[in-house]
C-alpha positions in Angstrom: -14.8 -105.9 -43.3 -14.4 -105.5 -47.0 -14.1 -108.6 -49.1 -10.6 -107.8 -50.4 -9.2 -107.1 -47.0 -10.8 -110.3 -45.6 -9.2 -112.4 -48.3 -5.7 -111.1 -47.5 -6.3 -111.7 -43.8 -7.3 -115.3 -44.4 -4.2 -115.6 -46.6 -2.1 -114.2 -43.7 -3.6 -116.6 -41.2 -2.8 -119.5 -43.6 0.8 -118.3 -43.8 1.0 -118.0 -40.0 -0.3 -121.6 -39.6 2.2 -123.0 -42.1 5.1 -121.0 -40.7 4.4 -122.1 -37.1 3.9 -125.7 -38.1 7.2 -125.7 -40.0 9.1 -124.1 -37.3 7.8 -126.2 -34.4 8.1 -129.4 -36.4 11.8 -128.6 -36.7 11.9 -128.1 -33.0 10.1 -131.4 -32.5 12.9 -133.1 -34.5 15.5 -131.5 -32.4 13.8 -132.7 -29.2 13.3 -136.2 -30.5 17.1 -136.4 -31.4 18.4 -135.2 -28.0 15.7 -136.1 -25.3 16.2 -139.8 -24.9 14.2 -140.1 -21.7 10.6 -141.0 -22.6 8.9 -138.8 -20.0 11.0 -135.8 -20.8 10.5 -136.4 -24.6 6.7 -136.6 -24.2 6.6 -133.6 -21.9 8.5 -131.5 -24.3 6.5 -132.6 -27.3 3.2 -131.7 -25.5 4.7 -128.3 -24.6 5.7 -127.8 -28.2 2.1 -128.7 -29.4 0.4 -126.4 -26.8 2.8 -123.5 -27.6 2.3 -123.9 -31.3 -1.5 -124.0 -31.0 -1.5 -121.0 -28.6 0.7 -119.0 -31.0 -1.6 -119.9 -34.0 -4.8 -118.9 -32.0 -3.4 -115.6 -30.6 -1.7 -114.7 -33.9 -4.8 -115.5 -35.9 -7.0 -113.5 -33.6 -4.6 -110.6 -33.8 -4.6 -110.7 -37.7 -8.4 -111.1 -38.0 -9.4 -108.5 -35.3 -7.3 -105.5 -36.3 -9.1 -102.7 -38.1 -7.3 -100.9 -41.0 -6.8 -97.2 -40.5 -8.4 -96.5 -43.9 -11.6 -98.2 -42.7 -11.6 -96.1 -39.6 -11.2 -93.0 -41.7 -14.1 -93.9 -43.9 -16.3 -94.6 -40.9 -15.4 -91.2 -39.3 -16.1 -89.4 -42.6 -19.5 -91.0 -43.0 -20.4 -90.2 -39.4 -19.4 -86.6 -39.9 -21.7 -86.3 -42.9 -24.8 -87.5 -41.0 
């Protein structure tokens, strides 16, 4: 992976993390306002946490593991030369 591409991918993962945290924190506020039963409130908060972490992990892996088309073309051209 080229350095320039990697820097932007790390930036995209950072944006993903902050976006997911922002959205799920708002969802947590809604749950805390409306779920007055302690067991239901804790269960929903745990579900929110697990879902947010899963989304960050899967999204981060998807961003970091994709290969740009231009890189594939460069690899194919260099393989054709040899």
